[in-house]
C-alpha positions as CSV (number, residue, x, y, z in Angstrom):
1,X,-0.1,0.0,0.0
2,X,1.4,3.4,-1.1
3,X,1.8,5.9,1.8
4,X,-0.6,9.1,1.2
5,X,0.8,11.8,-0.8
6,X,1.8,15.1,1.1
7,X,0.1,18.3,0.3
8,X,1.9,19.6,-2.8
9,X,0.2,23.0,-3.5
10,X,2.1,24.7,-0.6
11,X,-0.1,27.8,-0.3
12,X,-0.7,28.3,-4.0
13,X,-3.9,30.1,-5.1
14,X,-6.4,28.2,-6.9
15,X,-9.2,30.2,-8.7
16,X,-12.5,28.0,-8.7
17,X,-15.0,28.8,-11.6
18,X,-18.0,26.7,-10.9
19,X,-21.7,27.7,-10.7
20,X,-23.0,24.7,-8.8
21,X,-22.4,25.5,-5.1
22,X,-22.0,21.8,-4.0
23,X,-19.5,21.1,-6.7
24,X,-17.6,24.4,-5.9
25,X,-17.6,23.3,-2.3
26,X,-16.3,19.8,-3.1
27,X,-13.5,21.4,-5.2
28,X,-12.7,23.8,-2.5
29,X,-12.3,21.0,-0.1
30,X,-10.1,19.0,-2.5
31,X,-7.8,22.0,-3.1
32,X,-7.4,22.6,0.7
33,X,-6.8,19.1,1.2
34,X,-3.6,19.2,-0.8
35,X,-2.4,22.7,0.6
36,X,-4.0,25.1,-1.9
37,X,-5.7,28.2,-1.0
38,X,-9.0,28.9,-2.8
39,X,-9.8,32.0,-4.6
40,X,-13.6,32.4,-5.3
41,X,-15.4,30.3,-6.1
42,X,-16.4,32.5,-9.1
43,X,-20.1,31.8,-9.9
44,X,-20.0,33.8,-13.1
45,X,-17.7,34.6,-15.9
46,X,-17.6,38.3,-14.9
47,X,-16.8,37.5,-11.3
48,X,-14.0,35.3,-12.5
49,X,-12.6,38.0,-14.7
50,X,-12.8,40.6,-12.1
51,X,-11.1,38.3,-9.6
52,X,-8.2,37.9,-12.1
53,X,-7.8,41.8,-12.2
54,X,-7.5,41.8,-8.4
55,X,-4.7,39.2,-8.2
56,X,-3.3,36.3,-10.1
57,X,-3.8,32.7,-9.1
58,X,-1.4,30.2,-9.6
59,X,-3.7,27.8,-11.2
60,X,-7.6,27.7,-12.0
61,X,-10.3,25.0,-12.1
62,X,-12.8,26.0,-14.8
63,X,-16.2,24.6,-15.7
64,X,-17.1,25.0,-19.4
65,X,-20.4,26.7,-18.8
66,X,-21.1,29.1,-15.9
67,X,-24.8,30.0,-15.8
68,X,-25.0,29.2,-19.5
69,X,-22.1,31.4,-20.4
70,X,-18.9,30.0,-21.9
71,X,-15.6,30.0,-19.9
72,X,-13.6,30.6,-23.0
73,X,-12.8,34.1,-22.3
74,X,-11.6,33.2,-18.8
75,X,-9.3,30.5,-20.4
76,X,-8.1,33.1,-22.9
77,X,-7.3,35.5,-20.2
78,X,-5.5,32.9,-18.1
79,X,-3.5,31.8,-21.2
80,X,-2.5,35.6,-21.7
81,X,-1.4,35.6,-18.0
82,X,0.6,32.4,-18.2
83,X,-1.7,30.9,-15.5
84,X,-2.4,27.1,-16.1
85,X,-6.0,25.7,-15.9
86,X,-7.8,22.5,-15.6
87,X,-11.2,22.2,-17.2
88,X,-13.7,20.4,-15.1
89,X,-16.8,19.5,-17.0
90,X,-19.3,16.9,-18.0
91,X,-18.5,17.8,-21.7
92,X,-16.4,15.3,-23.7
93,X,-12.9,16.5,-24.3
94,X,-13.4,16.3,-28.1
95,X,-16.3,18.8,-27.9
96,X,-14.3,21.5,-26.0
97,X,-13.6,24.7,-27.9
98,X,-10.1,26.3,-28.0
99,X,-8.3,27.2,-25.6
100,X,-10.4,24.8,-23.2
101,X,-9.1,21.9,-25.0
102,X,-5.3,22.4,-24.4
103,X,-4.6,21.6,-20.7
104,X,-5.5,19.1,-18.0
105,X,-9.1,17.9,-18.2
106,X,-11.3,15.9,-15.6
107,X,-14.7,14.7,-16.5
108,X,-17.6,15.1,-14.2
109,X,-18.5,13.3,-12.2
110,X,-14.9,12.8,-10.9
111,X,-13.0,11.2,-8.2
112,X,-11.2,13.5,-5.8
113,X,-7.8,12.1,-6.9
114,X,-8.5,12.8,-10.4
115,X,-8.9,16.5,-9.7
116,X,-5.9,16.6,-7.4
117,X,-3.8,14.9,-9.7
118,X,-4.8,17.2,-12.6
119,X,-4.1,20.2,-10.3
120,X,-0.5,18.7,-9.6
121,X,0.0,18.3,-13.4
122,X,-1.1,21.9,-14.2
123,X,1.2,23.3,-11.5
124,X,4.1,21.1,-12.6
125,X,3.7,22.3,-16.2
126,X,4.6,25.9,-15.1
127,X,7.7,24.5,-13.3
128,X,9.6,23.8,-16.4
């Protein structure tokens, strides 16, 4: 049996963009369980973009649709700012529009380990 992994986010800020309160709360709990600090959750595209103007997160978790609005503009802004993101959605990967189709992807419903592993990969992608 493998020993449990130690927290790896070491206080890094994670922006959560999710309009379902229960899912956002589960994501918050997962982020905090591996040492991350949650920014948000942002329940709308405008809120997420506003949070980005106030300070940069180290990584983001993005749902594809937030109250029926596409999160493409958030992904574009994160890309401009060189902030990695993980797409967390029920949509199949092959149906994601650019730039949502470029990074780590977690399909809902997910296991917590899938989410935390994707966050670790996203953070590691900026360490090179």
